[in-house]
VOPAGU-2260 file (C-alpha; in pm, 1 decimal, decimal comma):
REM VOPAGU-2260
SITE   aa  ch    i         X         Y         Z
SITE  MET   A    0    -977,0   -1962,7   -2207,2
SITE  GLN   A    1   -1132,7   -1651,5   -2155,8
SITE  GLN   A    2   -1461,3   -1804,2   -2012,4
SITE  TRP   A    3   -1236,8   -1994,9   -1778,4
SITE  ILE   A    4   -1093,2   -1654,2   -1653,9
SITE  GLU   A    5   -1501,2   -1478,4   -1636,5
SITE  ASP   A    6   -1578,4   -1795,9   -1405,2
SITE  PHE   A    7   -1277,8   -1743,4   -1174,3
SITE  LEU   A    8   -1327,3   -1384,2   -1102,9
SITE  ALA   A    9   -1674,7   -1443,9   -1055,9
SITE  TYR   A   10   -1572,0   -1684,3    -845,0
SITE  LEU   A   11   -1341,5   -1409,7    -621,9
SITE  GLY   A   12   -1592,4   -1238,5    -610,0
SITE  ALA   A   13   -1916,1   -1406,3    -510,6
SITE  GLU   A   14   -1796,6   -1669,4    -291,5
SITE  ARG   A   15   -1401,7   -1549,8    -129,6
SITE  GLY   A   16   -1570,9   -1212,1    -107,3
SITE  LEU   A   17   -1275,6    -971,8    -196,0
SITE  ALA   A   18   -1286,6    -684,6    -180,4
SITE  GLN   A   19   -1356,2    -437,4    -534,5
SITE  ASN   A   20   -1058,9    -292,1    -610,6
SITE  THR   A   21    -890,4    -641,7    -571,2
SITE  LEU   A   22   -1070,9    -799,0    -807,5
SITE  LEU   A   23    -977,8    -506,2   -1050,5
SITE  SER   A   24    -566,6    -574,3    -986,4
SITE  TYR   A   25    -652,7    -935,7   -1027,5
SITE  ARG   A   26    -798,8    -873,6   -1316,1
SITE  ARG   A   27    -544,7    -665,5   -1486,4
SITE  ASP   A   28    -289,2    -868,3   -1400,6
SITE  ILE   A   29    -470,1   -1205,7   -1521,6
SITE  ALA   A   30    -532,8    -984,4   -1833,1
SITE  LEU   A   31    -159,2    -888,3   -1887,4
SITE  PHE   A   32     -43,6   -1299,4   -1783,9
SITE  THR   A   33    -343,6   -1365,8   -2090,0
SITE  GLN   A   34    -120,5   -1137,8   -2323,6
SITE  VAL   A   35     190,6   -1281,8   -2262,9
SITE  LEU   A   36      56,9   -1610,8   -2304,9
SITE  GLN   A   37     -28,6   -1480,9   -2643,1
SITE  GLU   A   38     273,6   -1358,1   -2762,2
SITE  ARG   A   39     391,1   -1732,5   -2667,0
SITE  GLY   A   40     144,4   -1866,2   -2865,8
SITE  ILE   A   41     -78,7   -2051,6   -2603,0
SITE  LYS   A   42    -432,2   -1998,8   -2650,8
SITE  SER   A   43    -541,6   -2263,5   -2445,2
SITE  ALA   A   44    -500,3   -2354,8   -1995,1
SITE  GLU   A   45    -398,2   -2675,9   -2083,5
SITE  ARG   A   46    -112,6   -2558,7   -2249,2
SITE  ILE   A   47      73,8   -2334,3   -2040,9
SITE  GLN   A   48     343,2   -2474,7   -1840,4
SITE  GLU   A   49     562,2   -2323,6   -1535,9
SITE  GLU   A   50     837,5   -2151,8   -1766,5
SITE  ASP   A   51     516,3   -1957,7   -1913,7
SITE  VAL   A   52     436,4   -1803,0   -1560,2
SITE  ILE   A   53     846,7   -1758,4   -1524,9
SITE  ALA   A   54     833,5   -1570,2   -1852,5
SITE  PHE   A   55     504,7   -1351,3   -1722,5
SITE  LEU   A   56     704,0   -1316,3   -1477,7
SITE  ALA   A   57    1012,4   -1148,4   -1590,1
SITE  VAL   A   58     795,5    -898,5   -1806,5
SITE  LEU   A   59     639,4    -771,9   -1500,1
SITE  LYS   A   60    1013,3    -700,0   -1359,9
SITE  GLN   A   61    1127,9    -526,3   -1747,1
SITE  LYS   A   62     852,2    -320,1   -1710,5
SITE  GLY   A   63     964,0    -189,2   -1383,5
SITE  TYR   A   64     717,7    -320,4   -1126,1
SITE  ALA   A   65     740,0    -306,8    -775,8
SITE  THR   A   66     853,9    -639,0    -570,4
SITE  SER   A   67     516,5    -627,7    -435,4
SITE  SER   A   68     281,1    -620,9    -765,1
SITE  ILE   A   69     441,9    -864,4    -882,5
SITE  CYS   A   70     361,1   -1023,4    -612,5
SITE  ARG   A   71      38,2    -982,5    -577,6
SITE  ALA   A   72      34,9   -1083,7    -964,8
SITE  LEU   A   73     191,4   -1430,1    -894,3
SITE  VAL   A   74     -74,6   -1484,1    -622,3
SITE  ALA   A   75    -330,7   -1452,8    -885,0
SITE  ILE   A   76    -167,2   -1652,6   -1174,5
SITE  LYS   A   77    -156,3   -1914,5    -856,9
SITE  MET   A   78    -509,3   -1875,0    -756,9
SITE  LEU   A   79    -635,3   -1882,2   -1117,1
SITE  HIS   A   80    -441,3   -2236,2   -1137,6
SITE  ARG   A   81    -590,7   -2396,6    -809,1
SITE  PHE   A   82    -888,4   -2294,3    -961,5
SITE  LEU   A   83    -817,0   -2448,9   -1304,8
SITE  LYS   A   84    -741,1   -2757,0   -1113,7
SITE  ARG   A   85   -1032,7   -2806,2    -914,1
SITE  GLU   A   86   -1246,5   -2721,1   -1198,8
SITE  LYS   A   87   -1086,5   -2959,3   -1434,1
SITE  GLY   A   88    -949,6   -2696,2   -1653,5
SITE  VAL   A   89    -670,0   -2837,4   -1622,4
SITE  ALA   A   90    -470,8   -3174,0   -1551,7
SITE  LYS   A   91    -235,4   -3033,9   -1315,2
SITE  ASP   A   92     -96,4   -2679,3   -1113,8
SITE  VAL   A   93     146,1   -2539,5   -1310,1
SITE  THR   A   94     261,0   -2304,7   -1047,6
SITE  LEU   A   95     253,8   -2564,8    -747,3
SITE  HIS   A   96     637,4   -2531,6    -680,1
SITE  LEU   A   97     669,7   -2110,9    -772,0
SITE  ASP   A   98     695,2   -2007,7    -462,9
SITE  SER   A   99     583,8   -1614,0    -388,1
SITE  PRO   A  100     861,6   -1406,1    -229,4
SITE  LYS   A  101     919,3   -1358,4     107,6
SITE  MET   A  102     668,2   -1099,5     238,6
SITE  TRP   A  103     978,5    -949,6     426,1
SITE  GLN   A  104    1146,0    -884,2     108,2
SITE  LEU   A  105     859,9    -714,5     -13,4
SITE  ILE   A  106     864,4    -404,5     234,0
SITE  PRO   A  107     988,4     -59,7      56,9
SITE  GLU   A  108    1268,4     126,7     166,6
SITE  VAL   A  109    1187,3     265,6     443,1
SITE  LEU   A  110    1302,9     609,2     564,6
SITE  THR   A  111    1472,7     718,7     811,8
SITE  LEU   A  112    1371,0     980,1    1097,0
SITE  SER   A  113    1592,4    1249,8     957,8
SITE  GLU   A  114    1423,8    1196,6     597,9
SITE  VAL   A  115    1019,6    1203,1     740,8
SITE  ASP   A  116    1114,4    1525,8     866,6
SITE  ARG   A  117    1277,0    1693,5     578,9
SITE  LEU   A  118     943,7    1569,6     377,4
SITE  LEU   A  119     672,7    1665,0     683,8
SITE  LYS   A  120     859,0    2017,6     658,0
SITE  ALA   A  121     845,6    2063,4     230,9
SITE  PRO   A  122     538,4    2212,5     215,7
SITE  ASP   A  123     425,9    2578,9     282,2
SITE  VAL   A  124     213,8    2586,7     513,4
SITE  SER   A  125     107,1    2977,8     478,2
SITE  THR   A  126     -11,7    2876,9     135,0
SITE  ALA   A  127    -399,1    2623,4     101,3
SITE  GLU   A  128    -241,2    2390,4    -113,0
SITE  GLY   A  129      63,7    2352,5     141,3
SITE  ALA   A  130    -149,2    2352,4     465,5
SITE  LEU   A  131    -425,5    2071,1     322,5
SITE  ASP   A  132     -55,5    1872,0     197,3
SITE  HIS   A  133     110,0    1954,2     543,2
SITE  ALA   A  134    -218,1    1766,7     655,1
SITE  ILE   A  135    -205,7    1482,3     481,7
SITE  LEU   A  136     119,7    1377,8     523,9
SITE  HIS   A  137     137,6    1409,9     914,6
SITE  VAL   A  138    -193,6    1203,9     925,4
SITE  ILE   A  139     -43,0     931,5     671,0
SITE  TYR   A  140     320,5     873,3     923,1
SITE  ALA   A  141     145,1     994,0    1295,7
SITE  SER   A  142    -137,3     712,7    1242,0
SITE  GLY   A  143      -5,7     434,2     951,6
SITE  LEU   A  144    -339,1     455,2     712,1
SITE  ARG   A  145    -359,3     326,0     410,9
SITE  VAL   A  146    -404,1     646,5     120,8
SITE  SER   A  147    -738,3     517,8      57,5
SITE  GLU   A  148    -791,0     580,6     465,9
SITE  VAL   A  149    -671,7     889,0     431,0
SITE  CYS   A  150    -884,2     947,6     148,9
SITE  GLY   A  151   -1207,5     857,0     294,8
SITE  LEU   A  152   -1164,3    1029,9     622,6
SITE  ASN   A  153   -1483,4    1252,1     704,9
SITE  LEU   A  154   -1452,2    1615,1     915,0
SITE  GLN   A  155   -1659,7    1391,8    1240,3
SITE  ASP   A  156   -1350,5    1116,1    1238,5
SITE  VAL   A  157   -1081,0    1303,2    1373,7
SITE  ASP   A  158   -1070,7    1466,7    1730,8
SITE  ASP   A  159    -803,7    1581,8    1905,4
SITE  HIS   A  160    -652,2    1217,9    2040,4
SITE  ILE   A  161    -765,0     910,7    1815,0
SITE  VAL   A  162    -879,6     896,5    1436,7
SITE  ARG   A  163   -1204,8     664,2    1324,4
SITE  VAL   A  164   -1130,7     456,1    1022,6
SITE  ARG   A  165   -1279,5     252,6     775,0
SITE  GLY   A  166   -1007,1      18,6     639,4
SITE  LYS   A  167   -1037,0    -310,2     404,6
SITE  GLY   A  168   -1350,5    -478,4     401,6
SITE  GLY   A  169   -1542,5    -189,6     579,5
SITE  LYS   A  170   -1393,5    -249,9     881,4
SITE  GLU   A  171   -1366,1      24,1    1145,6
SITE  ARG   A  172   -1110,7      86,6    1411,1
SITE  ILE   A  173    -970,1     337,6    1603,6
SITE  VAL   A  174    -635,5     502,1    1584,2
SITE  PRO   A  175    -427,2     746,3    1846,2
SITE  ILE   A  176    -311,2    1079,9    1674,1
SITE  ALA   A  177     -13,5    1262,0    1716,9
SITE  GLN   A  178     -51,2    1617,3    1847,0
SITE  SER   A  179     193,5    1674,9    1580,8
SITE  ALA   A  180    -108,5    1574,2    1310,3
SITE  VAL   A  181    -328,6    1809,1    1487,9
SITE  LYS   A  182    -174,3    2059,7    1515,0
SITE  ALA   A  183    -141,4    2091,9    1118,3
SITE  LEU   A  184    -498,2    1991,4    1047,6
SITE  ASP   A  185    -643,5    2269,0    1299,3
SITE  HIS   A  186    -389,2    2515,6    1089,8
SITE  TYR   A  187    -523,2    2350,6     799,0
SITE  LEU   A  188    -889,4    2338,9     863,7
SITE  THR   A  189    -947,5    2712,6    1065,9
SITE  HIS   A  190    -764,4    2875,5     793,7
SITE  TYR   A  191    -759,1    2695,4     455,0
SITE  ARG   A  192   -1071,2    2452,0     499,5
SITE  THR   A  193   -1342,1    2680,0     453,3
SITE  GLN   A  194   -1251,7    2861,5     172,7
SITE  VAL   A  195   -1335,3    2541,5     -16,7
SITE  GLY   A  196   -1600,9    2278,4     -10,3
SITE  ASP   A  197   -1734,1    2404,7     307,9
SITE  THR   A  198   -2054,8    2212,0     252,7
SITE  GLN   A  199   -1891,2    1838,9     214,5
SITE  GLU   A  200   -1835,1    1648,0     460,5
SITE  ALA   A  201   -1469,2    1521,4     340,5
SITE  LEU   A  202   -1196,1    1639,7     573,6
SITE  PHE   A  203    -952,6    1658,3     303,5
SITE  VAL   A  204   -1084,0    1884,8     -15,0
SITE  GLY   A  205    -879,2    1988,0    -321,8
SITE  ALA   A  206    -878,6    2330,6    -495,2
SITE  LYS   A  207   -1167,9    2255,0    -656,3
SITE  GLY   A  208   -1417,9    2164,1    -364,2
SITE  LYS   A  209   -1368,2    1774,1    -422,1
SITE  ARG   A  210   -1236,6    1522,6    -134,3
SITE  ILE   A  211    -878,0    1426,3    -280,4
SITE  ASP   A  212    -814,4    1099,8    -401,7
SITE  ARG   A  213    -530,3     837,4    -402,7
SITE  THR   A  214    -396,6     970,3    -742,6
SITE  PHE   A  215    -362,1    1299,7    -608,7
SITE  VAL   A  216    -208,9    1208,1    -288,4
SITE  TRP   A  217      70,2    1024,9    -467,0
SITE  LYS   A  218     173,7    1280,9    -724,4
SITE  ARG   A  219     215,0    1512,5    -352,3
SITE  VAL   A  220     439,3    1292,0    -208,3
SITE  LYS   A  221     636,3    1263,4    -548,4
SITE  ALA   A  222     673,4    1630,2    -558,4
SITE  TYR   A  223     777,7    1652,0    -219,8
SITE  ALA   A  224    1019,9    1406,9    -154,9
SITE  LYS   A  225    1182,2    1564,7    -440,7
SITE  ALA   A  226    1178,2    1871,8    -288,7
SITE  ALA   A  227    1305,2    1754,0      51,6
SITE  GLY   A  228    1625,2    1547,4    -146,7
SITE  ILE   A  229    1476,6    1231,1     -67,7
SITE  VAL   A  230    1654,0     975,1    -349,7
SITE  LYS   A  231    1465,1     682,8    -243,3
SITE  GLU   A  232    1164,5     577,5    -448,9
SITE  ILE   A  233     848,3     630,0    -226,7
SITE  SER   A  234     492,6     653,6    -228,4
SITE  PRO   A  235     263,7     719,9      31,6
SITE  HIS   A  236     261,1     361,0     156,5
SITE  THR   A  237     599,4     406,9     272,6
SITE  LEU   A  238     464,4     668,3     506,5
SITE  ARG   A  239     254,2     381,4     646,2
SITE  HIS   A  240     569,3     181,9     677,8
SITE  CYS   A  241     794,0     364,4     811,6
SITE  PHE   A  242     495,8     440,5    1092,0
SITE  ALA   A  243     535,3     118,4    1195,6
SITE  THR   A  244     890,7      32,9    1145,4
SITE  HIS   A  245     960,1     348,8    1367,6
SITE  LEU   A  246     682,1     265,8    1639,4
SITE  LEU   A  247     875,6    -127,5    1653,5
SITE  GLU   A  248    1213,7      26,5    1627,8
SITE  ASN   A  249    1100,5     267,5    1949,4
SITE  GLY   A  250     980,4     -79,8    2150,6
SITE  ALA   A  251     596,4     -90,5    2065,4
SITE  ASP   A  252     463,2    -415,8    2069,7
SITE  LEU   A  253     388,5    -600,0    1756,9
SITE  ARG   A  254       0,7    -626,4    1858,3
SITE  VAL   A  255     -32,7    -288,3    1919,3
SITE  ILE   A  256     127,3    -208,0    1614,0
SITE  GLN   A  257    -137,0    -489,7    1412,1
SITE  GLU   A  258    -430,0    -316,2    1604,1
SITE  MET   A  259    -353,8     -33,2    1455,3
SITE  LEU   A  260    -279,1     -92,6    1082,4
SITE  GLY   A  261    -583,1    -315,9    1069,1
SITE  HIS   A  262    -381,9    -574,0     988,8
SITE  ALA   A  263    -628,4    -883,9     961,8
SITE  SER   A  264    -289,6   -1168,2    1097,9
SITE  ILE   A  265     -33,5   -1088,3    1343,6
SITE  SER   A  266     187,6   -1238,9    1029,4
SITE  THR   A  267     162,0    -997,3     807,5
SITE  THR   A  268     229,9    -678,7    1061,1
SITE  ASP   A  269     554,7    -963,3    1185,7
SITE  ARG   A  270     736,1    -870,8     865,4
SITE  TYR   A  271     818,1    -528,9    1016,3
SITE  THR   A  272    1072,9    -723,3    1260,5
SITE  HIS   A  273    1288,2    -821,6     927,5
SITE  ILE   A  274    1285,1    -426,2     880,7
SITE  SER   A  275    1430,0    -391,2    1236,0
SITE  GLN   A  276    1664,6    -662,2    1224,8
SITE  ARG   A  277    1791,1    -539,8     900,8
SITE  HIS   A  278    1848,6    -172,2    1027,4
SITE  LEU   A  279    2017,3    -335,5    1315,6
SITE  LYS   A  280    2260,3    -547,0    1102,9
SITE  GLU   A  281    2329,2    -229,2     939,5
SITE  ALA   A  282    2379,4     -28,8    1232,5
SITE  PHE   A  283    2603,4    -349,7    1364,2
SITE  GLU   A  284    2861,3    -344,5    1035,9
SITE  ALA   A  285    2887,3      25,9    1022,6
SITE  PHE   A  286    3013,3      91,0    1416,4
SITE  HIS   A  287    3116,1    -253,0    1537,0
SITE  PRO   A  288    3480,1    -162,7    1616,3
SITE  ARG   A  289    3605,2    -475,6    1455,7
SITE  PRO   A  290    3978,4    -515,8    1326,8
C-alpha cells in the first residue's frame, strides 16, 4: 500500500505538475487516510470499500476540519483511486460514486461591510505592530490576495495604484489597490518599516526583522476579529472572499473578479454568484412584507 502511495505522489509531482504546497496537503490527507484504514484493519488497497472512504470523511468531520479541507481530502482520495485503477492496483474505483461537495457550499461565512470596517479599525496604528497589521489587513481586503501572496510581496511590487502579485504556479498578475490600503501602507512604511529589517526587500517585516509568514497573519486576523467582536469563524482567506463577494454585489463583472483573484477557470469564480444569491434570498425573507 505504501509503495502505491509513493508512486502516486511521484506521479502528481512529475506528470501533473502540482504545486509543492498542494502535494504536501495531499500527502497529509493520504497519510491520515491510511491511518484510518489501519484502524479498520485494512492493509492493502484491494480491500478498501466505499464505506471506508466515508468513514474517513466522518473522522475529518469529527476532528473539526473545515468543509474545504474535507473536500480537498476527498479529491486526493479520488485521484489516488483513479491512479490505482489505471495502474492495476485495484480492480475497481470505489470512490466513483462519491461526489465532491458543490463548490458554493465551500465558501466560508462572508463578513458584512460593517464587520469588515470594525476589523480594519481594530489595530492600534500608533504602534509598530498595529501599523503593520493595519496595512496587512487593508491589502488583503483591498486587492483580494491570498495570504501566501501577501507574505511574498516585496517593496517594489506595490505603487499608488497597483499590486504586482506572484500567484499559484508562479503566475504573475496585476491587481488594483484601494487608496485606503495605500494610505495604510504609507503610514506603515513611513513611520515603522525602516525601524527593522530595512535591508530586506520584503514589504511586510515582523518585529524580528524577518518576512511575515502565513501563521503570523492567521494569528493576527484571529486576534483582531475577537477584538472587533466578530463571532464568525474567519481566517485571512475570509477577507479574500469578502473582496470578491462585495465586488460582485456592487455590480463588478465576474470575468474582472476572476482576473483579480487569479483564478484559472471562471467556474471557480462563479461560486461567488451563489453567495450573492444567498444574500438576496436572506434579504427578501427578512424584509418582504408577506402576510
